[in-house]
OpenMM code with the backbone's topology and positions (N, CA, C; nanometers):
from openmm import Vec3, app, unit

residues = "UNK UNK UNK UNK UNK UNK UNK UNK UNK UNK UNK UNK UNK UNK UNK UNK UNK UNK UNK UNK UNK UNK UNK UNK UNK UNK UNK UNK UNK UNK UNK UNK UNK UNK UNK UNK UNK UNK UNK UNK UNK UNK UNK UNK UNK UNK UNK UNK UNK UNK UNK UNK UNK UNK UNK UNK UNK UNK UNK UNK UNK UNK UNK UNK UNK UNK UNK UNK UNK UNK UNK UNK UNK UNK UNK UNK UNK UNK UNK UNK UNK UNK UNK UNK UNK UNK UNK UNK UNK UNK UNK UNK UNK UNK UNK UNK UNK UNK UNK UNK UNK UNK UNK UNK UNK UNK".split()
positions = [
    Vec3(10.0077, 10.2827, 19.1022),
    Vec3(9.8743, 10.2931, 19.1262),
    Vec3(9.8487, 10.2729, 19.2566),
    Vec3(9.7774, 10.3338, 19.3287),
    Vec3(9.7095, 10.3231, 19.4528),
    Vec3(9.5782, 10.3940, 19.4606),
    Vec3(9.4845, 10.2829, 19.5279),
    Vec3(9.3600, 10.2977, 19.5318),
    Vec3(9.2971, 10.2506, 19.6883),
    Vec3(9.2355, 10.3497, 19.7509),
    Vec3(9.1649, 10.3267, 19.8645),
    Vec3(9.0200, 10.3248, 19.8285),
    Vec3(8.9718, 10.2306, 19.8614),
    Vec3(8.8033, 10.2600, 19.8383),
    Vec3(8.7360, 10.2085, 19.9377),
    Vec3(8.7411, 10.0950, 20.0204),
    Vec3(8.6411, 10.0653, 20.1236),
    Vec3(8.7156, 10.0338, 20.2622),
    Vec3(8.8464, 10.0320, 20.2705),
    Vec3(8.8988, 10.0613, 20.3865),
    Vec3(8.9637, 10.1972, 20.4087),
    Vec3(8.9471, 10.2147, 20.5346),
    Vec3(9.0343, 10.3333, 20.6123),
    Vec3(9.1627, 10.2968, 20.6496),
    Vec3(9.2103, 10.4140, 20.6976),
    Vec3(9.3437, 10.3805, 20.7700),
    Vec3(9.3017, 10.3327, 20.8895),
    Vec3(9.2073, 10.3346, 20.9630),
    Vec3(9.1714, 10.2953, 21.1192),
    Vec3(9.1972, 10.1564, 21.0947),
    Vec3(9.1046, 10.1071, 20.9800),
    Vec3(9.0969, 9.9734, 20.9497),
    Vec3(9.1851, 9.8876, 20.8987),
    Vec3(9.2930, 9.9528, 20.9000),
    Vec3(9.4262, 9.8836, 20.8211),
    Vec3(9.5231, 9.8395, 20.9862),
    Vec3(9.5852, 9.7463, 20.9390),
    Vec3(9.6541, 9.7212, 21.0408),
    Vec3(9.8003, 9.7899, 21.0652),
    Vec3(9.7947, 9.8487, 21.1731),
    Vec3(9.9322, 9.9500, 21.2239),
    Vec3(10.0331, 9.8959, 21.1549),
    Vec3(10.0252, 9.7677, 21.1533),
    Vec3(10.2191, 9.7248, 21.1028),
    Vec3(10.2225, 9.7381, 21.0000),
    Vec3(10.1185, 9.7197, 20.9003),
    Vec3(10.1018, 9.7741, 20.7563),
    Vec3(10.0971, 9.9105, 20.7144),
    Vec3(10.0491, 9.9927, 20.7912),
    Vec3(10.0527, 10.1310, 20.7675),
    Vec3(10.1691, 10.1958, 20.8346),
    Vec3(10.2798, 10.1050, 20.9194),
    Vec3(10.3652, 10.1426, 20.9912),
    Vec3(10.5121, 10.1308, 20.9045),
    Vec3(10.4720, 10.0108, 20.7961),
    Vec3(10.5864, 9.9759, 20.7293),
    Vec3(10.5850, 9.9416, 20.5890),
    Vec3(10.5269, 9.8787, 20.5550),
    Vec3(10.4896, 9.8559, 20.4318),
    Vec3(10.4358, 9.9769, 20.3231),
    Vec3(10.3315, 10.0502, 20.3772),
    Vec3(10.2981, 10.1656, 20.3134),
    Vec3(10.3225, 10.2956, 20.3682),
    Vec3(10.4702, 10.3383, 20.4069),
    Vec3(10.4864, 10.4383, 20.4345),
    Vec3(10.6582, 10.4911, 20.3872),
    Vec3(10.6600, 10.6074, 20.4576),
    Vec3(10.8295, 10.6198, 20.4349),
    Vec3(10.9179, 10.5281, 20.5136),
    Vec3(10.9060, 10.4292, 20.5091),
    Vec3(10.9928, 10.3538, 20.5815),
    Vec3(11.0128, 10.3820, 20.7321),
    Vec3(11.1500, 10.3813, 20.7255),
    Vec3(11.1809, 10.4334, 20.8657),
    Vec3(11.1623, 10.5875, 20.8807),
    Vec3(11.0879, 10.6539, 20.8412),
    Vec3(11.0838, 10.8060, 20.8396),
    Vec3(10.9395, 10.8466, 20.8734),
    Vec3(10.8944, 10.7317, 20.9077),
    Vec3(10.7418, 10.7710, 20.9379),
    Vec3(10.6905, 10.8508, 21.0581),
    Vec3(10.8013, 10.8031, 21.1750),
    Vec3(10.7906, 10.8784, 21.2837),
    Vec3(10.7894, 11.0361, 21.2788),
    Vec3(10.8788, 11.0695, 21.1690),
    Vec3(10.9140, 11.1970, 21.1505),
    Vec3(10.7705, 11.2589, 21.0925),
    Vec3(10.7145, 11.1840, 20.9870),
    Vec3(10.5703, 11.2619, 20.9308),
    Vec3(10.4864, 11.2530, 21.0264),
    Vec3(10.4634, 11.1555, 21.1126),
    Vec3(10.3969, 11.1554, 21.2246),
    Vec3(10.3794, 11.2678, 21.3375),
    Vec3(10.5399, 11.3113, 21.3543),
    Vec3(10.5572, 11.4358, 21.4508),
    Vec3(10.4843, 11.5535, 21.3843),
    Vec3(10.5383, 11.5797, 21.2391),
    Vec3(10.4647, 11.6803, 21.1386),
    Vec3(10.3521, 11.6956, 21.2156),
    Vec3(10.2760, 11.5978, 21.1735),
    Vec3(10.0965, 11.5989, 21.1807),
    Vec3(10.0513, 11.6473, 21.2921),
    Vec3(10.1169, 11.5541, 21.4149),
    Vec3(10.1013, 11.6232, 21.5362),
    Vec3(10.0904, 11.7262, 21.5389),
    Vec3(10.2334, 11.8175, 21.5206),
    Vec3(10.2290, 11.9564, 21.5697),
    Vec3(10.1287, 12.0389, 21.4836),
    Vec3(10.1187, 12.0044, 21.3370),
    Vec3(10.0346, 12.0872, 21.2829),
    Vec3(9.8918, 12.0757, 21.3293),
    Vec3(9.8568, 12.0006, 21.3634),
    Vec3(9.6915, 11.9855, 21.4259),
    Vec3(9.7000, 12.0583, 21.5454),
    Vec3(9.7822, 12.0845, 21.6374),
    Vec3(9.7980, 12.1818, 21.7471),
    Vec3(9.8072, 12.3278, 21.7185),
    Vec3(9.8786, 12.3389, 21.6220),
    Vec3(9.8895, 12.5008, 21.5840),
    Vec3(9.7594, 12.5443, 21.4980),
    Vec3(9.7344, 12.4457, 21.4214),
    Vec3(9.6028, 12.4893, 21.3171),
    Vec3(9.4636, 12.4404, 21.3121),
    Vec3(9.3625, 12.4783, 21.2970),
    Vec3(9.2465, 12.4062, 21.2842),
    Vec3(9.1845, 12.3628, 21.1678),
    Vec3(9.2116, 12.4424, 21.0476),
    Vec3(9.1722, 12.4312, 20.9127),
    Vec3(9.2678, 12.2862, 20.8853),
    Vec3(9.1565, 12.2007, 20.8018),
    Vec3(9.2962, 12.0804, 20.7230),
    Vec3(9.3415, 12.1482, 20.6271),
    Vec3(9.3172, 12.2356, 20.5558),
    Vec3(9.4013, 12.3202, 20.4621),
    Vec3(9.5097, 12.3447, 20.5135),
    Vec3(9.5115, 12.4162, 20.6347),
    Vec3(9.6269, 12.4739, 20.6827),
    Vec3(9.7017, 12.3662, 20.7361),
    Vec3(9.6601, 12.2375, 20.8144),
    Vec3(9.7346, 12.1392, 20.8570),
    Vec3(9.8160, 12.0863, 20.7335),
    Vec3(9.7510, 12.0247, 20.6237),
    Vec3(9.8237, 11.9701, 20.5173),
    Vec3(9.9127, 12.0835, 20.4759),
    Vec3(9.9007, 12.2038, 20.4551),
    Vec3(10.0284, 12.2844, 20.4114),
    Vec3(10.1282, 12.2617, 20.4868),
    Vec3(10.1101, 12.2782, 20.6453),
    Vec3(10.2203, 12.3000, 20.7047),
    Vec3(10.2808, 12.1410, 20.7280),
    Vec3(10.2152, 12.0642, 20.7301),
    Vec3(10.2907, 11.9075, 20.6738),
    Vec3(10.3653, 11.9392, 20.5749),
    Vec3(10.3296, 11.9613, 20.4564),
    Vec3(10.3906, 11.9693, 20.3450),
    Vec3(10.5607, 12.0546, 20.3352),
    Vec3(10.5062, 12.1518, 20.4143),
    Vec3(10.6217, 12.2573, 20.4262),
    Vec3(10.7252, 12.1817, 20.5282),
    Vec3(10.7108, 12.1114, 20.6131),
    Vec3(10.7864, 12.0620, 20.7005),
    Vec3(10.8341, 11.9672, 20.6458),
    Vec3(10.8021, 11.8806, 20.5751),
    Vec3(10.8469, 11.7534, 20.5060),
    Vec3(10.9690, 11.7904, 20.3879),
    Vec3(10.9256, 11.9177, 20.3060),
    Vec3(11.0064, 11.9589, 20.2361),
    Vec3(11.1587, 12.0282, 20.2895),
    Vec3(11.1292, 12.1112, 20.4266),
    Vec3(11.2221, 12.1394, 20.4857),
    Vec3(11.3143, 12.0364, 20.5972),
    Vec3(11.2454, 11.9185, 20.5693),
    Vec3(11.3260, 11.8227, 20.6729),
    Vec3(11.4479, 11.7832, 20.5832),
    Vec3(11.5616, 11.7696, 20.6586),
    Vec3(11.6994, 11.6821, 20.6421),
    Vec3(11.6820, 11.5798, 20.6115),
    Vec3(11.5941, 11.5022, 20.6753),
    Vec3(11.5516, 11.3620, 20.6618),
    Vec3(11.4793, 11.3476, 20.5327),
    Vec3(11.3567, 11.3996, 20.5329),
    Vec3(11.2939, 11.3933, 20.4029),
    Vec3(11.3234, 11.4493, 20.3001),
    Vec3(11.3660, 11.5986, 20.2891),
    Vec3(11.3239, 11.6844, 20.2053),
    Vec3(11.3989, 11.6686, 20.0771),
    Vec3(11.5037, 11.5861, 20.0792),
    Vec3(11.5783, 11.5403, 19.9560),
    Vec3(11.5379, 11.4176, 19.8669),
    Vec3(11.4604, 11.3580, 19.9508),
    Vec3(11.4204, 11.2088, 19.8832),
    Vec3(11.3289, 11.2182, 19.7914),
    Vec3(11.3902, 11.1595, 19.6543),
    Vec3(11.2978, 11.1585, 19.5263),
    Vec3(11.2703, 11.2631, 19.4568),
    Vec3(11.2167, 11.2596, 19.3656),
    Vec3(11.2001, 11.4078, 19.2597),
    Vec3(11.0451, 11.4198, 19.3051),
    Vec3(11.0064, 11.5633, 19.2669),
    Vec3(10.8733, 11.6215, 19.3142),
    Vec3(10.8629, 11.6651, 19.3994),
    Vec3(10.6919, 11.7243, 19.4475),
    Vec3(10.6627, 11.7956, 19.5590),
    Vec3(10.6026, 11.6992, 19.6861),
    Vec3(10.6060, 11.7474, 19.7705),
    Vec3(10.5087, 11.6865, 19.8884),
    Vec3(10.3919, 11.7057, 19.8984),
    Vec3(10.2928, 11.6305, 19.9104),
    Vec3(10.1604, 11.6529, 19.9197),
    Vec3(10.0988, 11.5870, 20.0099),
    Vec3(9.9790, 11.6217, 20.0813),
    Vec3(9.9159, 11.6297, 20.1782),
    Vec3(9.7558, 11.6101, 20.1541),
    Vec3(9.6836, 11.4991, 20.2053),
    Vec3(9.5682, 11.4888, 20.2384),
    Vec3(9.5233, 11.4899, 20.3555),
    Vec3(9.4292, 11.5625, 20.4168),
    Vec3(9.3996, 11.5593, 20.5469),
    Vec3(9.2185, 11.5638, 20.5530),
    Vec3(9.1654, 11.4712, 20.6183),
    Vec3(9.0357, 11.4698, 20.6247),
    Vec3(8.9640, 11.3472, 20.7441),
    Vec3(8.8344, 11.3340, 20.6925),
    Vec3(8.7600, 11.2094, 20.7679),
    Vec3(8.7690, 11.0915, 20.6642),
    Vec3(8.7201, 11.1521, 20.5485),
    Vec3(8.6701, 11.0441, 20.4009),
    Vec3(8.7100, 11.1316, 20.3053),
    Vec3(8.8215, 11.0329, 20.2261),
    Vec3(8.8414, 11.0851, 20.1121),
    Vec3(8.8788, 10.9199, 20.0063),
    Vec3(8.8941, 10.9567, 19.8899),
    Vec3(8.9022, 10.8578, 19.7901),
    Vec3(8.9863, 10.8969, 19.6925),
    Vec3(9.1670, 10.8139, 19.7013),
    Vec3(9.2111, 10.8672, 19.6079),
    Vec3(9.3005, 10.7861, 19.4978),
    Vec3(9.3162, 10.8124, 19.3746),
    Vec3(9.3624, 10.7218, 19.2978),
    Vec3(9.5086, 10.8235, 19.2516),
    Vec3(9.6341, 10.7278, 19.2684),
    Vec3(9.7880, 10.8352, 19.2519),
    Vec3(9.8866, 10.7304, 19.1806),
    Vec3(9.9819, 10.8377, 19.1520),
    Vec3(10.1196, 10.7112, 19.1445),
    Vec3(10.1974, 10.7528, 19.2632),
    Vec3(10.2647, 10.6669, 19.3010),
    Vec3(10.3633, 10.7205, 19.4109),
    Vec3(10.4726, 10.6176, 19.4022),
    Vec3(10.6188, 10.6550, 19.5077),
    Vec3(10.6946, 10.5616, 19.5263),
    Vec3(10.6850, 10.5141, 19.6449),
    Vec3(10.6455, 10.3753, 19.6982),
    Vec3(10.6095, 10.3529, 19.8096),
    Vec3(10.7130, 10.3689, 19.9056),
    Vec3(10.8340, 10.4329, 19.9059),
    Vec3(10.9017, 10.4776, 19.9925),
    Vec3(10.8720, 10.6182, 20.0771),
    Vec3(10.7536, 10.6557, 20.0051),
    Vec3(10.7720, 10.8377, 20.0070),
    Vec3(10.6058, 10.8606, 20.0062),
    Vec3(10.5572, 10.7425, 20.0790),
    Vec3(10.4040, 10.7676, 20.1518),
    Vec3(10.3554, 10.7236, 20.2980),
    Vec3(10.2603, 10.7788, 20.3404),
    Vec3(10.2689, 10.7707, 20.4732),
    Vec3(10.1046, 10.7808, 20.4768),
    Vec3(10.0263, 10.6788, 20.5337),
    Vec3(9.8413, 10.6757, 20.5175),
    Vec3(9.8440, 10.6255, 20.6810),
    Vec3(9.7895, 10.7373, 20.7666),
    Vec3(9.7342, 10.6954, 20.8937),
    Vec3(9.6469, 10.7762, 20.9589),
    Vec3(9.5710, 10.7306, 21.0748),
    Vec3(9.5220, 10.8157, 21.1171),
    Vec3(9.5887, 10.8936, 21.2814),
    Vec3(9.5014, 10.9735, 21.3081),
    Vec3(9.5132, 11.0364, 21.4543),
    Vec3(9.3877, 11.0268, 21.5001),
    Vec3(9.3892, 10.9223, 21.5892),
    Vec3(9.2465, 10.9154, 21.6476),
    Vec3(9.1830, 10.9859, 21.7185),
    Vec3(9.2551, 11.0590, 21.8156),
    Vec3(9.2282, 11.1698, 21.9363),
    Vec3(9.1655, 11.2847, 21.8467),
    Vec3(9.2070, 11.3065, 21.7240),
    Vec3(9.1337, 11.4083, 21.6527),
    Vec3(9.0647, 11.3881, 21.5544),
    Vec3(9.0437, 11.2745, 21.5276),
    Vec3(8.9394, 11.2083, 21.4209),
    Vec3(8.9939, 11.2430, 21.2687),
    Vec3(9.1016, 11.2374, 21.2527),
    Vec3(9.1309, 11.2700, 21.1044),
    Vec3(9.2242, 11.1591, 21.0347),
    Vec3(9.2235, 11.1731, 20.9178),
    Vec3(9.2793, 11.0772, 20.8405),
    Vec3(9.4379, 11.1670, 20.7332),
    Vec3(9.5211, 11.0926, 20.7678),
    Vec3(9.6594, 11.1483, 20.6637),
    Vec3(9.6979, 11.0823, 20.5653),
    Vec3(9.7023, 11.1230, 20.4188),
    Vec3(9.7679, 11.1024, 20.3337),
    Vec3(9.9004, 11.1752, 20.3279),
    Vec3(10.0005, 11.1343, 20.3310),
    Vec3(10.1209, 11.2231, 20.3106),
    Vec3(10.1987, 11.1398, 20.2040),
    Vec3(10.2441, 11.2084, 20.0847),
    Vec3(10.3263, 11.1451, 19.9928),
    Vec3(10.4132, 11.2328, 19.9025),
    Vec3(10.5502, 11.1988, 19.8243),
    Vec3(10.5845, 11.2674, 19.7261),
    Vec3(10.5608, 11.2530, 19.6041),
    Vec3(10.4991, 11.3489, 19.5117),
    Vec3(10.4309, 11.3300, 19.3829),
    Vec3(10.5783, 11.3428, 19.2908),
    Vec3(10.5281, 11.3063, 19.1909),
    Vec3(10.6424, 11.3470, 19.0741),
    Vec3(10.7426, 11.1932, 18.9965),
] * unit.nanometer
topology = app.Topology()
chain = topology.addChain("A")
for resn in residues:
    res = topology.addResidue(resn, chain)
    for name in ("N", "CA", "C"):
        topology.addAtom(name, app.Element.getBySymbol(name[0]), res)
């Protein structure tokens, strides 16, 4: 069970976001996909779709766990979900003012 209510990714320590609550050593890969998608697309739904597509196609991430990659992009959102803590990334890209939650459901 995972629930963010009062804290945003920005308020959380980078060390926590970069290790405990992410795809462990694969965080940089997801971050790269997010940055690329933001350069290519304007709409949050298109950015999210591209990140999911890249995660699925990735040789590093695609095979991990069962289920499908999911992505939420925006400025504010609240979510309750089941997840594998090795297959989740929650972070901000401050320069574009968006928060990202990327995880594999299933």
